[in-house]
Every structure is written in C-alpha cells, then in structure tokens.
N, C-alpha and C positions, 0 to 999 in steps of 0.2 A: 769808097768811102772808107767801108769797111776793109778794104786790102791794106788801106794807109794808117788803119787805127792797129793792125796787124803787126804792121812794121813799127810802130810806134812802140807797142807795146813790147816786141823785143828788143830795141834797142834802149828802152829804160830798165829791161830784164837783165841787159847785157852791161849797162853801166852799173847797176848793183852789184853784180857780181864783181866786176873788174874792180870798185872800191873793194869789198869786200877783200879780194884775193890781195889787193894793195895792204890792206891792214894787219894781215899775217905777217908776223913776225917768227914764227917759227911753227912746225908739224906735230903735234903730239897724236900718240896711238896708243885708245885706253883702250885695254883688254882685261875680259870681265870672266872668271872661273868661278862653276856653279856654286859649290859652296852649301850652305846650311840652309839657305832659302828665304831665310825670315826677315830679309829687307828687298827683295826681288820686287815687288811692288813700286816700292819705294825708289829703287834705282833706276826703275824704268820711266816714273814720273818725272825725275830729274833729268833722266837724257832726254824725253821730251822735253822739258823745260826750257831746255838749254841747246838744242837742235843738236844735240854732238851725239855722231854716231858709233858702236863701237865694235869692237873682233870678240864674240862671245866661244869660251874653252868651255864643252859640255863634257860630262862625265856624267855618271848614271849615281851619283850619291844620295843617301839616306837626308830628306829633309826635318826641318823641325815638325810638320806635319806628320812626321811616319812613314810616307809617300817614298818615292824617288823622283829626282829631277827629271826626268824621262819615263817617266810613266804616264798614263793617260790623262791622269788629274791635272798635270802640267800643260797638255796639249795646248790649251785656249792662251796659255801664258807665252810659250815658245812662236806660235802664229800671230800674236800681235806684234812679237818684236821682229819676227819676218817680214810683215808688213810696212814697219817703219823703216826697213831700209839695213837692219844691222845686219854682220856678219858672222857665220857661224866655222867653228872649227874642233877638231877630236880632241879630248883632254885622257882619254884612255877609257875605257867600260868600266872598269872597276874600279879606279883611281886607287892604283896600288902604285908601289915604289920601285925602281931600278935598282937593284944590289949589287948586280955583278953579272960578270960573261964569265960564259964555262968554255972549255977550249976548241969544242965541237960546235961553235959559232952559234950558242942559244944565249939568254939573257935571263937571270934572275928575276923574280917579279913576285912581292908581297902585297896581297890582299890587303885589305882596311881589317879586314878579321883576323888576320894571321897567317891566314894560307898561304904557303909559299909554292909556287912552281917555275919551272922552265922554259921560256915560248922558244919556240922554233920560229921560223920565217911564217908560216900558216897561221901559229897561234899569234903571233904579233901582226900577224895582220888583222885576223878575226877582230882581236883587242882594240887596233886603232877603226876599223871599218863598222864595226855594229853601233858605235854612236850615229856614224851617217845613216845608216840604214835604217835604224830608228827613227831619228827626226826627219827623215827626208819622209817616210809614210807619216810620218804625224803633220808636217807642216808643207809637204810639195817642196821644200825647200834643196839643193843641195849645198855640202860645205866647200867651204875651201881647203886644197890639199899642204894642211899647216898641222901644226900637233903641237903640244905642250907635256911632258910629263908630268905628273904632281908632283909638287915641290919645285919645280924645273929640274929635278935631278935626273941627269941620263947615264947612260956606260957607250963607250964606242960601238958594244955589240947590238945595244939599245937603238943608237942614231944609223947604223949600217941597216938591221934590219927594216927600221921605217922607212929609209930609201928604197929598199926592195918595194916594200908594200905602195910606193907611190905617194911617201912624203918626204920631198927633200928638203924642207925646213922647219926646225925644231925651232919655236918661239919662246924666248926665254925676255927679260928683261934685266936693266940695269940697275945698280945700287939706287939710287935718286927716282927710280922709277918703280922699286917700292914700296906702295903705301902705306903699309904697316897694319892693315886690317885686321891679321890674324896674331900679331904680337899680342901680349896680355896688357889689358888696361892700366893694370897698376902701375908698372912700369913704363908704357907708352901710351902717357892719356891721350886724348884725343886734340887736346890745343897741341902738343905737340908736334905731333903726327902731320898738320896741318901746317903748322909754321915751317916745319922742316920740308916738306913739300913743294910750299909757294916761294922758298926760299932756293932750291937746289935743282929742281927741274930745268932740263936745257934742251932746247930744241932738238928732233927726230928720238926723242925719247918714247919707251915703250911701258906705258903706266899698266899695270896689275893690279886685281883688285879682284872681290868675290861678293857673290848677293848672298853676302851673313856668313859668317862664322860663329859656329855652337860655344866656341869655349873664349870668348870675348865677352867681360860681363856688361863695360860700356860700350854699347854698340858704336861703330866706327860711319856707317853710312848716314843715320840721322843726323849726326852729329858736323861731320865733314864733307859728305861730298857734294851737297849745294853748295858751301863757302867754295871749295877745292874747284871747282869748275868757273865759279865767279873770277876767283882770284887769276885763275889761269889765263882765263879771257881778258883780264885785263891787263896781263902783261904782254898782251899780242899774240897768244897762241891760238893755233886755228887746230880742230881734230881730224884726224881723218882713221879708214879704218886699215885692216894687211890686206884687204884684196888687194890681188897683182902687184902688193910690194914683194923685191927680191932681197 
C-alpha cells in the first residue's frame, strides 16, 4: 500500500510538472546585479512569492548602510539566497569599468573612486575570482563560470583575459531586457518602465536589474517588480537561471 501511494504521488507530481511546462510560452532569464542593496530584502521576498529563480551577479559595492555587499554583514542574506536555489556569478570585485586595451595585452580598468590601473592576466583573474573566493567562504556555494562587466561594457582585451581566466561567457542583455531601474525616475517613471517591459519582452530575453540604485529617487523595485513578474507570467513566460546555458 505504501509503495502504491508513493507511485501515485510521483505520477501526480509528474502530471503537474508536465502541465506547468505546457503552459510556458517562452523562457526568460532574470539577472540581478548587486547595487545599493536598499531593496534587497523586498526583491528576495518577491522572488519567493512568485517562485522565480534568478542569476545574481555580485561585486563588492558600497551599500546604503555604509558597509559592502560582500562583507560579513551580508552573509545571512547571501546564505538565504543560496538555500532558495538561485545561481551566482562574478560582476568583478571593485565594480570598475573597462575603458580600453594596451598593445601589450593588458586592459585599462577604472575603479568607482577614479583609480586607474591596467590589468594583465593575473590581475584580471584576481579581479574575477576574488568574488567567488569570498562568496564561497561565506556560503559554501561555488559560482557559475559566467561574468558580467559593470555596465555591460567590455573591450576585446578584457574578454580575452577573462577567457584565459576560465570565464568563456560574458553575459549582457538585450534592449528589451534592460528594465531601466538605474535610469532617472524624473524622465523614466516607474509606470513607463513597467508598461514598456510588459509590451516589449520576448522569449529568450535576458533581463537585468539591481538590488537597489542609489541615484534613483522613486525606487523601481517597490513599484514595478511584483507587477512585472505577475504580468510576464500572465503572458505565459516561465523563468530559468543561466546555469548551464551556453
């Protein structure tokens, strides 16, 4: 009898899973960069509400609390996201910008504080790997071998160095996948961004957002994130992470 019950539970689960798959009219890949972190908890609870898994790109950025996104103060937050089944990748340690390449194979890297340096292979590997080193010590979770340059801005040299460091894929996004949470709310109000996203996003899109943006006066996540997920699901979209996606 117990064996029969187990089989029945398995069949029901399979039917539910198959039914869910048949309802998907497309798959979207939600990616979330660290940022100011002022909406980090709200975003996490909204992901849980909708049972959506995201791919987080992490850098060690200053937060609204005056600490750092990969500091010990945020360990519980990241451990909770690991337990929920999200996926993680590197966004560089310093969240600097790649501004050009040198003739000797290095790449120019400008930190958020204006510091400029040229990265060779070892320095580039350290910049990318340090995120995983800290994150893994904090959570026990390894990262995917994906990376995203801040602003999505790369150079041929930066891409080549990243490949040499074991990061063959740089993850950007399409025009419709840019959700606009870092744009000024005075000229890009939340209602406009929500309307545009629900109208323009198509199957296979990589979406990009942040765990809060310091400069945006009218916060995006509190107004847009929940109705955005609701609306995209109503259009028949399902969500997946970038784990194993080439």
